[in-house]
FIPA-103865 format. One line per 2 residues: for each residue x, y, z of N, C-alpha, C. Coordinates in steps of 0.02 Angstrom, whole numbers, plus 50000, padded with zeros to 5 digits. Example, Ala and Ser with C-alpha at 12.3 -4.5 7.8 and 13.67 -1.06 7.14 Angstrom:
2
50660,49716,50390,50615,49775,50390,50660,49835,50390 | 50642,49888,50354,50684,49947,50357,50645,50002,50394
END
This chain:
128
50006,50132,50202,50003,50107,50134,49998,50031,50139 | 49952,50003,50102,49941,49931,50104,49971,49898,50042
50012,49847,50054,50040,49806,50000,50023,49734,50016 | 49978,49707,49978,49955,49639,49992,49916,49637,50057
49933,49590,50101,49899,49585,50165,49935,49623,50220 | 49989,49658,50203,50027,49695,50253,50021,49770,50242
50029,49805,50296,50024,49878,50293,50090,49908,50314 | 50114,49957,50276,50175,49993,50292,50155,50056,50329
50180,50065,50389,50166,50124,50429,50229,50167,50432 | 50223,50228,50411,50278,50275,50413,50273,50312,50479
50329,50318,50515,50328,50348,50581,50357,50419,50580 | 50336,50458,50628,50364,50524,50639,50355,50572,50581
50407,50610,50567,50404,50661,50515,50437,50636,50451 | 50426,50574,50434,50455,50545,50374,50401,50533,50322
50423,50529,50259,50377,50513,50205,50407,50456,50165 | 50363,50417,50134,50383,50361,50092,50372,50382,50020
50424,50378,49979,50423,50403,49911,50437,50345,49863 | 50398,50341,49810,50413,50296,49754,50453,50338,49704
50519,50324,49698,50561,50367,49656,50547,50360,49582 | 50560,50414,49546,50557,50412,49473,50616,50371,49447
50607,50342,49389,50664,50310,49357,50704,50364,49321 | 50767,50374,49343,50807,50426,49310,50823,50406,49239
50835,50455,49198,50853,50442,49128,50917,50402,49126 | 50915,50346,49093,50974,50303,49088,51017,50321,49028
50989,50364,48985,51027,50384,48925,51031,50459,48920 | 51084,50482,48890,51091,50553,48876,51050,50570,48814
51047,50634,48798,51010,50655,48739,51040,50628,48675 | 51106,50613,48677,51140,50586,48618,51127,50512,48610
51108,50478,48666,51093,50407,48662,51141,50363,48700 | 51190,50393,48735,51237,50353,48774,51204,50330,48839
51216,50268,48858,51190,50242,48921,51234,50265,48978 | 51202,50289,49032,51239,50312,49091,51241,50256,49142
51299,50245,49174,51302,50195,49228,51265,50220,49289 | 51245,50175,49333,51206,50192,49392,51244,50239,49438
51310,50234,49439,51350,50277,49483,51344,50350,49463 | 51334,50364,49399,51327,50434,49376,51260,50462,49398
51206,50423,49391,51140,50448,49410,51133,50455,49485 | 51170,50416,49525,51166,50421,49597,51202,50483,49624
51245,50514,49584,51281,50573,49607,51239,50637,49604 | 51182,50633,49573,51138,50692,49569,51117,50712,49640
51124,50775,49659,51107,50795,49728,51032,50796,49742 | 50991,50804,49690,50919,50809,49698,50885,50752,49661
50836,50722,49693,50798,50668,49662,50723,50684,49669 | 50683,50651,49631,50611,50663,49633,50572,50598,49636
50510,50604,49657,50467,50545,49660,50398,50564,49686 | 50354,50515,49687,50285,50524,49708,50278,50501,49781
50246,50541,49823,50234,50524,49893,50179,50471,49896 | 50195,50414,49927,50146,50359,49932,50120,50351,50003
50156,50377,50054,50133,50374,50123,50170,50427,50163 | 50137,50450,50216,50168,50499,50261,50160,50477,50333
50206,50500,50374,50200,50488,50446,50150,50536,50476 | 50135,50528,50541,50086,50572,50572,50110,50643,50583
50176,50654,50586,50203,50720,50596,50252,50722,50653 | 50267,50782,50676,50314,50791,50731,50275,50788,50797
50294,50742,50841,50260,50734,50905,50277,50793,50950 | 50225,50820,50984,50235,50875,51031,50204,50855,51098
50233,50876,51152,50204,50859,51217,50138,50896,51228 | 50093,50864,51263,50028,50894,51279,50036,50935,51342
50038,51001,51335,50050,51045,51392,49987,51061,51430 | 49929,51045,51403,49867,51059,51439,49855,51002,51488
49872,51014,51550,49865,50963,51602,49804,50978,51645 | 49763,50928,51658,49705,50937,51701,49725,50938,51775
49782,50907,51791,49805,50903,51860,49868,50946,51869 | 49861,51007,51893,49919,51049,51900,49965,51029,51957
49941,50988,52003,49981,50968,52060,50023,50907,52042 | 50088,50909,52054,50132,50854,52033,50120,50789,52070
50091,50790,52131,50081,50728,52168,50016,50692,52150 | 49973,50726,52113,49911,50694,52093,49923,50646,52035
49880,50597,52031,49886,50547,51978,49872,50580,51910 | 49914,50567,51862,49905,50596,51796,49870,50547,51750
49826,50573,51710,49793,50531,51660,49836,50528,51598 | 49831,50472,51564,49867,50464,51501,49839,50513,51450
49880,50557,51423,49856,50606,51375,49868,50581,51304 | 49828,50606,51259,49834,50589,51189,49897,50621,51160
49931,50586,51117,49989,50613,51084,49964,50661,51030 | 49995,50719,51026,49977,50768,50975,50035,50774,50926
50018,50790,50864,50068,50796,50811,50060,50862,50775 | 50116,50890,50753,50115,50945,50706,50113,50912,50637
50060,50923,50598,50053,50887,50534,50106,50907,50484 | 50118,50863,50437,50167,50874,50384,50134,50910,50326
50176,50946,50288,50150,50979,50228,50138,50929,50172 | 50180,50877,50168,50174,50828,50115,50111,50786,50124
50078,50772,50068,50018,50729,50068,50028,50674,50016 | 49991,50620,50025,49994,50565,49978,49973,50590,49909
50012,50574,49858,49998,50595,49790,50039,50655,49768 | 50071,50690,49815,50114,50746,49797,50175,50721,49759
50202,50764,49717,50265,50751,49682,50318,50789,49720 | 50370,50755,49745,50419,50786,49789,50488,50788,49756
50522,50844,49766,50593,50850,49751,50629,50853,49817 | 50680,50810,49826,50713,50804,49890,50787,50793,49881
50825,50803,49935,50897,50792,49934,50911,50717,49937 | 50949,50693,49889,50964,50622,49883,51001,50596,49944
51047,50637,49972,51087,50614,50029,51046,50605,50092 | 50986,50635,50095,50943,50629,50154,50900,50565,50151
50893,50536,50092,50848,50479,50083,50882,50413,50101 | 50841,50367,50125,50863,50298,50140,50825,50252,50093
50861,50213,50054,50829,50168,50006,50809,50103,50039 | 50748,50081,50025,50726,50015,50049,50694,49978,49990
50694,49912,49994,50661,49870,49944,50611,49827,49982 | 50549,49827,49957,50496,49787,49987,50457,49754,49931
50458,49688,49931,50424,49648,49880,50444,49670,49809 | 50508,49674,49798,50538,49691,49734,50520,49760,49709
50500,49805,49753,50488,49875,49736,50536,49918,49775 | 50560,49971,49742,50606,50017,49774,50567,50076,49802
50582,50094,49864,50553,50153,49897,50609,50192,49930 | 50596,50254,49945,50643,50296,49981,50606,50325,50042
50639,50322,50100,50612,50353,50160,50650,50419,50168 | 50612,50474,50167,50643,50540,50168,50616,50579,50228
50660,50610,50268,50634,50653,50321,50602,50715,50291 | 50552,50741,50324,50517,50799,50297,50564,50858,50287
50616,50863,50327,50663,50918,50320,50707,50911,50258 | 50709,50852,50227,50749,50842,50167,50712,50860,50103
50648,50877,50108,50608,50894,50049,50622,50967,50029 | 50636,50977,49965,50648,51044,49940,50584,51078,49918
50541,51041,49882,50477,51069,49861,50429,51013,49845 | 50364,51032,49846,50310,50985,49831,50269,51014,49774
50248,50970,49729,50204,50990,49675,50140,50951,49686 | 50085,50988,49693,50020,50957,49709,49970,50975,49655
49934,50925,49631,49880,50937,49584,49818,50955,49624 | 49794,51015,49615,49734,51038,49650,49674,51027,49606
49619,51005,49636,49557,50997,49598,49530,51066,49580 | 49503,51071,49521,49474,51134,49499,49522,51179,49461
49587,51163,49464,49636,51201,49426,49653,51164,49362 | 49659,51199,49307,49678,51164,49245,49750,51139,49249
49763,51084,49217,49831,51057,49215,49876,51103,49176 | 49940,51112,49197,49984,51156,49160,49999,51128,49091
50002,51173,49043,50015,51152,48974,50090,51144,48963 | 50107,51092,48926,50178,51078,48912,50200,51111,48848
END
């Protein structure tokens, strides 16, 4: 993800999420303090960047003999289910909050995601 002249690279099996602004008021109109909204176990937000996935060793070796010189093999990854643009529901306690250039982001491990909502092309938008 590019912000200005810098690029944010997400590593491993983590995703970068731009969190939703939680409702600051109840239905009656009372303002909730931040400590109340932080106690919610589940939070949501939009996926803005993903890591490459879970790194796995490359077991296909061209040199089966241990004394022969080994060539540097390419790193392989198991891809993540989350994609940029997905709407994610995740466990709040798994997320790490960061601030970058006055914007709030959350770094969430892929295992902390409960579900993803993806807008597919060609499908009509759900009616409210």
